[in-house]
N, C-alpha and C positions, 0 to 999 in steps of 0.2 A: 371863442377866439377873440372877440372884441375886447373882453376884459383883460386878456393876456396882452393884447396889442397896446392897450392903454396903460400897461405897466403893472397890472395886478398879478398876483401869484396864483398858483394852482387852487388855493383855498378860496380866494376871491372869486375865481371863475366858477368853481363848484357851487358856491352860494348863489350867484347870480343865475346859473343854470337851474338850480333847485327851485327857486322862486318862479322862474318862467315855466318850468314843468307843471307847477301847481295851477297855472293859468291854461296852458295849451294841451294838457292831458288830464282833465279833471276826472275821467273815468279810471285813471290809474293812480292818482295821488292828489292831495290837496292840503291846504293849511291845517285842516283838522286831523290829518294823519300823523305819520311818524317817520323817522329816518335814522337808522344806524350808520355811523360813519367810521371808517378805519383809515388812518393816514400815517404818512412819514413826513415829518417836518425836519428839514436839513439842519435847522438850528439846534435841535435836540438830538438829532441823529438816532431817533428811536421811533417805534411804532406806538400809536395811541388810538384808543377807541373813544368816540364821543357817542354816548347813549342818548339818542333823540326818541326813545320809546317811552311814552307817558304811562303812568300806572293806572290801575283801576280806581274809580271814585272811592272815597272813604266809606260810603254806605253799601258798597258792593260786597256781598259775602254770600255764602251758600244759603243761609237762612232767608235772606232777602229774595233770592231767586226762587227758592222753593215755595215761599209764601205766595208767589205769583202763580204757582202751579206749573213751574218749568222744570224739566229735567236737564235741559241744555240751554246755554245762553244763546239767544237768537242771533242769526248772522246778519240781520238787517235791523234798521230802526235805531232807537236811542239807548236801549238797555246795554248794547255792546260797546258803548263809547268809553274810551279811556281819555286821560288828559292829552290834549293834542301836543305831540312832541316835536313835530317837524319844525315849527317856527323857532322853538328854543334851541333845537339841535343845530339848525343852520346858523343862527346868530351867535351861538357859543363858538362855532368854528370860525366865524368872521372875527369875533373879538379876540380869540386866543391865538389864531394862526394867520388871519388875513391882514391886509395892509390898507384896503380901500375904505371909504366912508360908507354909511348906510345907504345914502342916496345912490351912490355909484353902482350898487348891486341890486337895488330895488327898482330903478328906473325902467329896466327892460320889462319886468313883469307888469308894472303899472301901464306902460305903453301898450302892450299886447292886450291886456284886459280892457283897456279904454278904447283903443282904435280897432281892435279885432284881430283875428287870426283865422286861417283856413282850417276847417274841421277835417281831421283824418276820419276815414270811414268808421273806425271803431267807436268814436265818440257819437257820431250820428246813429249808429246801430244801438248803442247803449241807451240813448235818449229815446229812440223809437220803441225799444222793448220795455222801457220803464214808463212810457206815456200813460198807460191806463192807471198805474199806481199814482203818478204825479197828479193826474186830473181828478182821481177819486179821493185820494188821501193825503197827498203831500202838496198843498196849494203853493207854498213858496218855491218849491222845486219847479212847479209848472210855470210860475211867473218868470223864473230866471231862464228856463231852458225851452219853454214852449210858447214864448211870447208871440211868435209868428209861425206856430205850428212846429212840427218836427224839422229841425235844420238838416239840410241834406249835406252829403259829403262835399268837401271843397268850398262850401259857402262860408262867408265871413261871419264869425260869431263873436259877440262882445259880452262882457260880463261887467257892466259899470258898477255893480254893487261891490265886487271884489276889488276893482280899481280903487274905489273910494275907501275901502277898508285899508288897503296898503297905503294910500295917499294920506289918510288921517293918522295912521301909525307914524309915518315919516314926518308929518307936520308936527305932531306932538313931541316926537324925539328931537327935532331940530329946535323947537321952542324951549325944550327943557335944558339943552346944552349946546354949546358951540364945539365941544370936544368930541372927537370920534368915539372914544370908549364911552363917554357919557351919553351920546346919542344911542348907541347900541343898547346900553343898560336901560335907557328910557323907553326904547321900543319894546324891550322885553317886559317892562313893567306895564306899558300900555296894553299889551296882548294879554298878559297873565293876571294883571290886577286892575285893568282899566275897562274901557268900553267893550272890548272883545270878550273878556271873561263874563261881563255882565250880560251881554247878549246871548252867550252860550248857556248860561244858567237859565235865562228866561226861555230860550228855545227848548231846553231839555225838559221844562216843566209841562209842556203841552203834549199830551199823549199822542203818539203816532203809530200807525199800523206797522207791524213787523212780520217776519216770516212765520211767527207762531200763529198768525191769523187773528191776533188781537192787538188792541191799541195799548201801548205802554208809555209812560213818561220815563225819562232817564234818571240816573242817579247823580250825574255830573253837576257840580256846583262851582261857583266862582272861587270858593275857598279851596277846592281841589286844585284849581289852576294856580292859585296864589301860593300853594304849598310845594310846588314842584319846580325844579330847575334841571336843565340838561347838565350832564356831568361827564368829565373825562375818566376813563378807566384804563387799566392795563388789558392788553390783548391775551388771547389764548393761543400759544404757539405749538407747532408740531413740526419736526424736521423729517423730510422724506427726500431721499436721493440728493442730498447736499443743499436742498432749498428748505427754508423755514416758512411754513404757511401760517399766517396770523389771522385769527377770527375773533368774533365777540365771545363774551362769556355765555353760559348756558341759559340766560334769559332770552337768547336767540338760538336758532338751531345750528349755528355755525360750527360748534364742535363736532357735529355729526360728520362733517367733511373730514375732519382730522381722524375720527374713529375709523372711517372707511380707509384712510391712508395707512393707519396702524394695522388693520386687518390685511390689506393688500401687500404690505411689506413682506409678508411670508410667501408670496406667489412670484413665479418667474413670468412676469407679464410679457417681457420681450420674447421669451421663448414660446409663449402662446401665439403671439402675432396680433397686430392691431385689428380690432373688430372681428376676430375669429370667434367661433362658438365658445371655445374654452375661455376666452377673454371676457365676453359679454356675460357668460354664466358666472365667472368668479366675481366680477364687479357687481353684478346684480345680487348675488347671495351675500356678499359682504354688506351691501347696502341694506338688505333686509335686517341683518343683525344690528347694524349701527342704528337704524331708525327705530327698531324695537327698543333699544336703550334710550333713545330720545323720548320715546313715548313714556317710558317708565321713570326715567331719572331726571330729566331736565326741568328746570324752573328758575324763577328769580333767586339767585344765591343770597340775596339779602333776607330771604324768608325761608329758604329750603336748604338743606344740607346736601348739596350735589357733589358726589364723589368724583369730580372731574379728573383729578390726577390719576386715580385708580382706572377710570374708564379709558384713559389714554396710555396706560402702562403696557409694556410689551408682554408681560406675563399674562395679563387679562386678555390681550389680543390673541396670544397663542392659544389660550384655552378656548376662546370663542371660535377661533379659526377651525378647530377640530369638528365643529358642527357642520361645516360645509362639505357636502358630498357631491356625488355626480348628478343627483336629481334635484329639481327645483323644490325648495321648501314651501309648504303651505301653512306653516305655523308662524305665530307671532312669538319670538323667543327672546325676550330681554334677559340679561344676565344677572346673577347675584354678584354683589360687589362688597368686599371687606366683611363678608358674613352677613350682609343685609340682603333681604329678599326684595326684588323689584316690586314696585306698585304700579298697577295699571288700573284704569277706571273699571268699576265693577261690571258695567255692561260689556266691556270687551272681554273680561275674564270669564264671565258666565257664558257668553256665546261661544268663546273659544273652547270652553270645557265641554260643551254639548257635542261638538263635531270635530274638534281638534283643528279646525282651520277657519271657521267663520268669524267675522267681525260684525259689529252692529250696523244695521241699516234703519234709518228713520225715514218714514214716509210722511210727507206734509203736503198740504195743498199750497203750492207755491205759484198759483196762476198769476199773482200780481208781482211776483219776484223772479221772473224768468231769467233775468241776467243780473242777479243781485251780487254775485261774486265778482269783485274787481280783480285787478292785477297790479302791476308794480312798474316802477321806472328804475333805471340804474344810470349813474354818472361816474365816470373815471376821468381824472385829469393828472397830467404830469407836466411840469414846467422846466424851463432851461436850467434852473438851479437844482433840480432833482427833487423838489417837493412832489409828493404823490398822494393821491386820495382815491378811495372807492366809496361810494355812498349809494344806498338803496332806498330812496323815498317811496312811500306807499301809503295806502289808507285814505280815508276821507273821500271815498268814491261817490260820484254823483248819483249812482244808481242804488246805493246801499243805505243811505240815510238822508232824511229830509234837510234841505237847505235851511240854515239858521237865518231867520229874518234880519235883513239889513246888512248881513256880512258877505253874502254871495258864495259861501261855501258850507259844506256839511261836515258833521263829525265823523270820526272813524268808527270801525266796528271790530277792532282788534281784540276786544275782550271775549269774543266768541271762541278764542283759542284757549281760554281757561276751561278747566273741568269743574264740576260741582262735587267731585268725589273727595270727601275729607280724607286727609292723610296723604293725598297725592302731592308731589312737589309743585305741581302747576295748578293747585286748587285756587279759585278766586278768592281774593282777600284785598281789602282796602289798602291802597298805597303800594300794591305789588304790581310788577311788570308781567304782562302775559308772555308766554314762551313763543316768540314771534318766529315767522319763517324767513324774515329778511336777513340776508347773509352775504354782505360784501367780504372780499378777500384781498389780502396784501401779502406778497411773497418777497422775502429777503434772501439774497444769495451773496455769499462772500462779504457779509456785513453791509451790503448796500441794497436799496429797494430795487426790486427787479420787475415785478408785475403787480398790477392792481386790476381787479376784474369782478364781474358779477353779472347778474341776470334777473329779470322778472321770473315768475313762475311758481310761487308758493312752495309747496313741498318738493317740487322738482329742482329748486335752485341749487341745492348741494348734491344733486345727481348730474345735472347738465354741466355745472362748472367743474365737477370732478372729472367728467369725461373729457372736457376741454383740457384740463391741466395735465392729465395723464397722456393725452395725445401730444402735447407739447414737451412735457418734461421727460417722459419715458421713451416715446417713439420718434421724437425729433421733428414733428410737424411744425412749420412755422405758425405764427399766431393766427393768421387768416385760415390757413389749412386746418388747424385744430378746431376753429369755430365752424368751418364748412363741413367737416366730416359728419357722416351720418350719426345721428344722435339717438339715445335710448334712455328710458327711465322705467321704474316700476311703481305701481300703486298698491303694493302688497299690504302696507301698514295703514292705520287710520289717518284720514286727512286731518290737517290742522283746522280746517274750516267746517263750519256747520253744514250738514249734520254729522260730520266726522266719519264719512263712509270709507269703505276700503274695497278693494278688489283683489282678494288673496291670489297670489301667483301671477297676476297680470303683468306682462312685460310689453311695454310699447316701444317699437323700433321703427325708425324711418325705413320705408320700403326700398331705399337705395342699397341696403346691405345685400350681400351675396344670397341668393335664394337657397343655396345649400346650407348656409349658416342659419337661416331662418328655420329650415326643416330640422336641422340638428337641435336647435333650441326647443322646438316643439317636442321632439323626441325625448328631451330631458325633463319634460313635464311642465315647461313654462306655458302659461296661457298667453300665447303670443298674439299681439295686436299690431298689424303692419299699418303704420300711419302714413299719410301722404308724404311725398318727398318735400324736404325743406319746410317741415312743419313744427319740429321740436327744438326748443332752445332759442334764447334771445340774448346771447352773451355779447358783451363788449369788454375790451381790455386795453390798457395802456401799459407801457413798459420802458425800461431803460437798461440797455446793455451795460452790466457792471464793468466790462473790460473796455469797450470803446466809448461809452457814454451816449451812444446813439439812442434817440427816442423812438419809440415804436407805438403803433396803435392798430387795432383791427376791430371790425364790428360785424354783426350778424346780418346777412342778407334777407333772412326769413322775416316776412311781414313788411319789409321795406320801411322800417321805422328806426333802424339803428344806423349811426353814422360815426366814422372815424375821421377826425379832421386835425390837421397839423400844418406847421409851416417852419 
């Protein structure tokens, strides 16, 4: 709000918030991570995507990982690092759509890193669980996070190394140019071609313990950073009920949201009733089919021929819809598209062939990686002029990779989402983007931006946000009611995260649903897991009423970390 009150626009505010989140939620995101951004700029009157997802290092390929005796890319350590995309994504947004200078958006993050901020319990818990790993294997992480022992919740924590990194970038940028655009360009050069890139390469050369139980150096080099820039792309749209939902391309999982809408367009959801057994069953079974296609077809379209238009076509949706019956499916069923057979990793195919329903399980000694998997942040902003943005920063989690000496942050582990299966659209390859789970949404109605929303949650992102969208769009719940409604998701398909496990047929539902509905779902064959009340989903949303121009916002009360602020 401070940025908006100082005259900045929605994009300036999002950039400032993004850098602050890197400081105050290091267990959820950091400068070494990534950020997909989707926006509506009133000047262009169009939706645009900024890809802040960095690619795999040039030396990363199946042969390189196989030579290390690996069948999966580890979910922790240095081998899973991609080029850090968050810094480039945020500054590309600032350069092309913002109005403020670099100092105006960086000063908040520098201040919190230098002066300190109160730790939320999640950060303290993440540090506590990673303490043995830090002390035994990752000394730089121990120096930054354990200087005075495990910091407790609500205690003030400082990261002077990160403050100095931001401050040096700013100093070099301002020394290079007096011009706003020149300073942003200089900051990007400092990060991707200067001291930051050099430190990242040096840190990547030092073998570090990862979840495989062995120490590995990383593949990432300064040349990899120098060869990448964030870029603007067209969105992927789909119209449902008079509203057009825009997502990223298939280098992210976003189109799976659209495939679910395409499948659900053949059902009378209103007639079923909100959160009825019929409704939850239909949404869940459509999700299983859409996510099976995600598993088989999605990947970086710069490297893979992803038949996205066909996957979203009504004729394909109608064909797939016929697979949905009265019983819960226990199969992983991707579809054939344009005469092409789907490709799924061999381990999945072989296991599924054995019993018709199983997916691979990988058992590892993860005693030093008890809380290795991180989570994600989300930021939405709308301003008085109608500019609107949704961004989902993630990666670079403090618990998943060692801190790079001198920088105060660690690298991301997004490359764990690649497969080592040759011929798969998402097979690892140098310069290729991993098929990420990060999935912001922007909705246009009557030619005007209507909603921007998203959530943390990995594979659940395009299930929770779909449930929210249907509650609002189909059933007429207001934004807060739609967020607050009992949430559900399934874990039927392989996880995007190492070790890519799945729980076929499992359906998680908050136990606030009607007990009769829960019993009905069990009778249909769902492996129902009743979760604690107010435990699933972390959605936030902003909006603008196309008729009245009124600005709207809502945030999730679960976890007490989401906020909706306006004036």
